C-alpha positions in Angstrom: 0.0 0.0 0.0 1.1 3.5 -0.7 1.5 6.2 1.8 -0.6 9.4 1.5 0.5 11.9 -1.1 0.7 14.6 1.6 3.0 12.5 3.7 5.2 11.6 0.7 5.3 15.3 -0.2 6.5 16.2 3.3 9.2 13.5 3.1 10.3 14.8 -0.3 10.4 18.4 1.0 12.7 17.3 3.8 14.9 15.3 1.4 15.0 18.2 -1.0 16.2 20.6 1.7 19.1 18.3 2.6 20.1 18.0 -1.0 20.1 21.7 -1.6 22.2 22.3 1.5 24.7 19.6 0.6 25.0 20.1 -3.1 24.1 23.3 -4.8 24.7 21.9 -8.2 21.7 19.6 -7.7 19.4 22.5 -6.9 17.4 22.3 -10.2 16.8 18.6 -9.9 15.6 18.9 -6.3 13.3 21.8 -7.2 11.8 19.6 -10.0 11.2 16.7 -7.5 9.5 19.0 -5.0 7.3 20.5 -7.7 6.2 17.0 -8.8 5.3 16.1 -5.2 3.3 19.4 -4.8 1.4 18.6 -8.0 0.7 15.0 -6.9 -0.5 16.1 -3.5 -2.8 18.8 -5.0 -4.6 16.2 -7.1 -6.8 15.4 -4.1 -9.9 17.5 -4.0 -11.4 15.9 -0.9 -9.6 15.9 2.4 -12.5 15.7 4.8 -14.0 12.2 5.2 -17.8 12.4 5.2 -19.8 9.3 6.1 -23.5 8.8 5.6 -25.5 5.8 6.9 -28.7 4.0 5.9 -29.5 1.8 8.8 -33.0 0.3 9.5 -34.4 2.8 12.0 -37.8 1.8 10.7 -39.0 -1.4 9.0 -38.7 -5.1 9.4 -35.0 -5.1 10.5 -35.4 -2.2 13.0 -33.9 -4.4 15.8 -30.5 -4.2 14.0 -30.4 -0.4 13.9 -29.4 0.4 17.5 -26.0 -1.6 17.5 -25.2 -0.3 14.0 -26.0 3.4 14.8 -24.1 3.2 18.1 -21.1 1.4 16.7 -20.7 3.8 13.8 -20.8 6.7 16.2 -18.2 5.1 18.5 -15.9 4.6 15.5 -16.1 8.2 14.4 -15.5 9.4 17.9 -12.5 7.2 18.4 -11.0 8.3 15.0 -11.6 12.0 15.8 -10.1 11.6 19.3 -6.7 10.9 17.7 -6.9 13.7 15.2 -9.3 12.4 12.5 -8.3 11.5 9.0 -5.9 13.5 6.8 -5.8 16.2 9.6 -9.5 16.8 9.5 -12.3 15.6 11.8 -14.5 12.9 10.3 -18.2 13.7 9.7 -21.1 11.2 10.2 -24.6 11.9 8.9 -27.0 9.2 10.1 -30.0 8.1 8.0 -32.8 5.6 7.8 -33.1 2.7 5.2 -36.6 1.7 6.0 -37.2 -1.7 4.3 -38.0 -3.1 0.9 -41.7 -2.1 1.2 -40.7 1.7 1.2 -38.6 4.1 -0.8 -36.9 5.5 2.3 -33.4 4.3 1.3 -33.5 6.1 -2.1 -34.6 9.3 -0.6 -32.0 9.1 2.1 -29.2 8.3 -0.3 -30.1 11.4 -2.4 -29.9 13.5 0.8 -26.5 11.9 1.8 -25.0 12.3 -1.6 -26.1 16.0 -1.7 -24.4 16.4 1.7 -21.1 15.2 0.3 -20.9 11.6 1.6 -18.0 9.7 0.2 -18.8 6.5 2.1 -22.4 5.3 2.8 -22.8 2.7 5.5 -25.6 0.1 5.0 -28.1 -1.0 4.3 -28.7 -3.9 6.7 -31.1 -5.5 4.3 -29.6 -7.0 1.1 -32.8 -6.3 -0.7 -32.7 -2.6 0.2 -29.0 -2.3 -0.7 -29.9 -3.6 -4.2 -32.3 -0.7 -4.7 -29.6 1.9 -4.1 -26.2 0.3 -5.0 -26.2 1.6 -8.6 -27.1 5.1 -7.5 -24.3 5.1 -4.9 -21.5 3.5 -6.8 -22.2 5.3 -10.1 -21.7 8.5 -8.1 -18.1 7.4 -7.3 -19.1 6.8 -3.7 -18.3 3.7 -1.5 -21.2 1.7 -0.2 -20.0 -0.4 2.8 -22.5 -2.7 4.5 -21.9 -4.3 7.8 -24.8 -6.7 7.4 -25.6 -7.6 3.7 -25.1 -11.3 3.3 -26.8 -12.1 -0.1 -24.5 -14.0 -2.5 -25.7 -11.6 -5.2 -23.2 -9.0 -4.2 -20.1 -11.1 -4.8 -20.3 -10.8 -8.6 -22.3 -7.5 -8.7 -21.1 -4.8 -11.2 -20.3 -2.2 -8.6 -17.4 -0.2 -10.1 -15.2 -1.7 -7.4 -17.0 0.5 -4.8 -19.2 -2.0 -2.9 -17.8 -3.7 0.2 -19.1 -5.6 3.2 -17.7 -6.8 6.5 -20.5 -9.4 6.7 -19.8 -12.8 5.0 -21.8 -14.2 2.2 -24.6 -16.5 3.1 -22.9 -19.2 1.2 -21.0 -19.6 4.4 -23.9 -19.2 6.8 -25.9 -21.8 4.8 -23.2 -24.3 5.4 -22.9 -23.5 9.1 -26.7 -23.8 9.5 -26.9 -27.1 7.6 -24.1 -28.6 9.6 -25.9 -27.5 12.9 -29.2 -29.1 11.9 -27.5 -32.4 10.8 -25.2 -32.5 13.9 -28.3 -32.2 16.1 -29.8 -35.4 14.5 -32.3 -34.1 11.9 -32.4 -35.8 8.5 -35.4 -33.9 7.2 -36.2 -30.2 7.3 -38.9 -27.8 6.1 -37.8 -24.4 5.1 -39.9 -21.2 5.2 -38.1 -18.3 3.5 -38.9 -14.7 2.4 -38.8 -14.4 -1.3 -36.1 -11.7 -1.7 -32.4 -11.7 -2.5 -31.5 -12.4 1.1 -34.1 -15.1 1.8 -33.6 -17.0 -1.5 -29.8 -16.9 -1.3 -29.6 -18.2 2.3 -32.4 -20.8 1.8 -30.7 -22.1 -1.3 -27.3 -22.3 0.4 -28.9 -24.2 3.3 -30.7 -26.5 0.9 -27.6 -27.4 -1.1 -25.5 -28.1 2.0 -28.2 -30.0 3.8 -28.9 -32.2 0.8 -25.2 -32.8 0.2 -25.0 -34.1 3.7 -27.8 -36.6 3.1 -30.8 -34.5 4.3 -34.2 -34.1 2.6 -36.5 -31.2 2.4 -40.2 -32.2 2.2 -41.2 -28.5 2.1 -39.3 -25.6 0.7 -41.7 -22.7 0.9 -41.1 -19.1 -0.2 -43.5 -16.3 0.9 -43.8 -12.8 -0.5 -42.5 -9.7 1.4 -45.3 -8.1 3.3 -47.1 -11.4 4.1 -48.8 -11.1 7.5 -50.8 -14.4 7.8 -49.0 -17.7 7.5 -51.7 -20.3 8.1 -51.3 -22.0 4.7 -47.5 -22.2 5.0 -47.6 -23.6 8.5 -50.3 -26.1 7.6 -47.9 -27.5 4.9 -45.2 -27.8 7.5 -47.5 -29.6 9.9 -48.5 -32.1 7.1 -44.9 -32.7 6.2 -43.9 -33.5 9.8 -40.1 -32.8 9.3 -37.5 -33.4 12.0 -36.6 -29.7 11.9 -37.9 -26.4 10.6 -35.8 -23.5 9.3 -37.1 -20.0 9.1 -35.2 -17.5 6.9 -37.0 -14.2 7.6 -37.1 -10.8 9.3 -39.8 -9.4 11.6 -42.5 -11.6 10.0 -40.8 -14.5 11.8 -42.9 -13.4 14.9 -46.3 -14.2 13.4 -44.8 -17.4 11.8 -43.7 -18.7 15.2 -47.0 -17.7 16.9 -48.9 -19.7 14.3 -46.4 -22.6 14.5 -46.9 -22.7 18.3 -50.7 -22.7 17.9 -50.4 -25.7 15.4 -48.1 -27.6 17.8 -44.9 -27.3 15.7 -43.2 -24.4 17.5 -39.8 -24.6 19.1 -41.1 -26.2 22.3 -42.3 -29.2 20.2 -40.0 -29.3 17.2 -36.4 -28.4 16.4 -36.7 -24.9 15.0 -33.9 -22.7 13.7 -33.5 -19.1 12.7 -30.9 -17.0 11.0 -29.2 -13.6 11.3 -32.3 -11.8 10.0 -34.5 -12.8 12.9 -32.7 -14.8 15.7 -31.5 -12.0 17.9 -34.7 -10.0 18.1 -37.3 -12.7 18.4 -38.3 -12.0 22.0 -39.7 -8.7 20.8 -41.7 -10.3 18.0 -43.7 -13.1 19.6 -46.7 -13.1 21.8 -45.0 -15.0 24.6 -41.2 -15.4 24.8 -41.5 -18.8 26.5 -42.7 -20.3 23.2 -39.1 -19.8 21.9 -37.6 -22.2 24.4 -35.0 -24.5 22.7 -35.0 -22.5 19.4 -31.5 -21.9 17.9 -30.1 -19.8 15.1 -26.9 -18.6 13.4 -25.6 -15.2 12.9 -22.2 -13.9 11.8 -20.4 -12.7 14.9 -17.1 -12.7 16.6 -17.0 -14.2 20.1 -18.7 -11.5 22.2 -16.6 -12.5 25.3 -13.5 -11.4 23.3 -14.9 -7.9 22.8 -16.5 -7.5 26.2 -15.4 -3.8 26.5 -17.1 -3.0 23.2 -20.3 -4.9 24.3 -20.3 -2.9 27.5 -20.0 0.3 25.5 -23.1 -0.8 23.5 -24.9 -1.6 26.7 -24.1 1.9 28.1 -25.5 3.4 24.9 -28.8 1.7 25.5 -28.5 -1.1 23.0 -30.9 -3.7 24.4 -29.1 -7.0 24.2 -28.9 -7.2 20.4 -25.3 -6.8 19.3 -25.6 -8.2 15.7 -23.3 -6.4 13.3 -22.2 -3.8 15.8 -18.5 -4.9 15.5 -18.8 -5.2 11.8 -20.2 -1.6 11.6 -17.4 -0.3 13.7 -14.8 -2.0 11.5 -16.4 -0.8 8.3 -15.9 2.8 9.5 -12.3 2.2 10.6 -11.3 0.3 7.4 -12.7 3.2 5.3 -10.8 5.8 7.4 -7.5 3.8 7.1 -8.1 3.5 3.4 -8.4 7.3 3.1 -5.2 7.8 5.1 -3.3 5.3 2.8 -4.7 6.9 -0.3 -4.0 10.4 0.9 -7.4 11.4 -0.3 -10.9 11.1 1.1 -12.9 10.7 -2.1 -14.8 7.5 -2.7 -12.7 6.3 -5.7 -9.5 6.7 -3.7 -10.9 5.0 -0.6 -12.4 2.1 -2.6 -9.0 1.4 -4.2 -7.4 0.8 -0.8 -10.1 -1.0 1.2 -9.3 -4.6 0.4 -5.6 -4.1 1.1 -6.3 -2.6 4.5 -7.6 -6.0 5.7 -4.7 -8.3 4.6 -1.1 -9.0 3.8 0.5 -6.5 6.3 1.4 -6.0 9.9 -1.5 -6.9 12.2 -3.2 -4.0 14.0 -6.6 -3.8 15.8 -7.6 -0.2 16.2 -7.4 3.0 14.2 -4.7 4.7 16.3 -2.2 1.8 16.2 -2.9 1.2 12.5 -2.4 4.9 11.8 1.0 4.9 13.5 2.1 2.1 11.2 0.8 3.8 8.1 2.7 7.0 9.0 5.8 4.9 9.4 5.4 3.5 5.9 4.3 0.1 7.1 1.8 -2.0 5.2 -1.1 -3.0 7.6 -3.5 -5.8 8.1 -6.5 -4.5 10.2 -8.3 -7.2 12.1 -10.4 -4.9 14.3 -13.2 -6.1 16.5 -14.9 -8.5 14.1 -11.9 -9.8 12.0 -9.8 -11.2 10.7 -11.4 -10.3 7.4 -8.9 -11.0 4.6 -11.1 -9.4 1.9 -11.1 -11.1 -1.4 -11.2 -9.1 -4.7 -15.0 -8.9 -4.4 -14.6 -6.7 -1.3 -15.9 -9.2 1.2 -14.4 -11.6 3.9 -12.9 -14.8 2.8 -14.0 -16.4 6.1 -16.0 -15.6 9.2 -17.0 -16.5 12.7 -20.6 -17.5 13.4 -22.5 -17.4 16.7 -25.1 -20.0 17.5 -27.8 -18.5 19.7 -30.0 -20.6 21.9 -33.3 -19.5 23.5 -34.5 -20.5 27.0 -37.9 -19.9 28.4 -37.0 -16.3 29.3 -35.2 -15.4 26.1 -31.8 -15.8 24.5 -29.5 -17.6 27.0 -26.0 -16.2 26.4 -24.5 -18.9 28.6 -25.3 -21.4 25.8 -23.6 -19.4 23.0 -21.4 -21.4 20.7 -19.1 -20.2 17.9 -17.9 -21.8 14.7 -15.5 -20.6 12.1 -16.2 -21.1 8.4 -14.1 -20.4 5.3 
């Protein structure tokens, strides 16, 4: 990775001064070198790093907004506390994504672009991100999601400006299938929302489950906005599978209420959720006790290893849902370090450096220590709170840690958390 143009300019000025003092006959060459450095440094028109966010303040993933909003604010505060980026304080303009049933994200993106955002954080929903990715990346702005998991983004034509700290659901589908198989189920019914997220994760689970010898007597997609699930649950009851997998968002609440009424809820059957629903279920069902024994997977570093960060989220009023908080924090820091390395805070310059920030250099875990290495001319490998990331060319992690959440009669029981690593 290259150092910033401004830092290289400073070094060249110092070198040029020594040359002039030591050897007057080289004065013309030294002046030409300094002039070239000045010209290179002046190429950057943006030296203030401006973030915008489109997190789900409203809509079917609203339970994910508090950790994302808090974590992005923490990251900006921590960066500014040590001097900001390129000598300027970092700016963060928070916004709402809504969900796929609204046009909130498009309106917010217009506002953030008009305000000068060079990196837009979010959305949490893969489906929502797909409605704005072209607008953001065609404007030469980075879109950096901490929570998008749809496999669609891996090969998406994004001008090299879309990134995510969340892993593709090709990995989560494998982890979930392994979990269901390991717990003794050989047949599973799947209920999934019919959008890019739901289809991608459900298909990944299906492929991995069948490859391990499992069968799927029911594989049921439902439309976004569905509120009543009697017909879908009746099909599950008739199939009588060993396990049931629900790939959904807030609508998982009424699905589980209906399943409980039909005698196939988590207290009677092995039921599994995913990152789109598992962490916020206690707020979505009529009685939290009906969730007892339910399990689910979500991308997450071991929370015990980042206990200080979790405590910080708690102090900010985040109510026990920590999903994608670490990934949000890291997305901000990775972008800031990329701007420092590029010597410029425009989206194109930042995007060109993001992958390299996460691999092939000297390990560092926070902005301040990474910045010191960059200023010394050292190539860095930022692991941060949620890493290691080791971004591939597509701008996403090559591997990830997943948390397996288990519910008791009173809600999620953190003492039962397990973690697996997939690559």
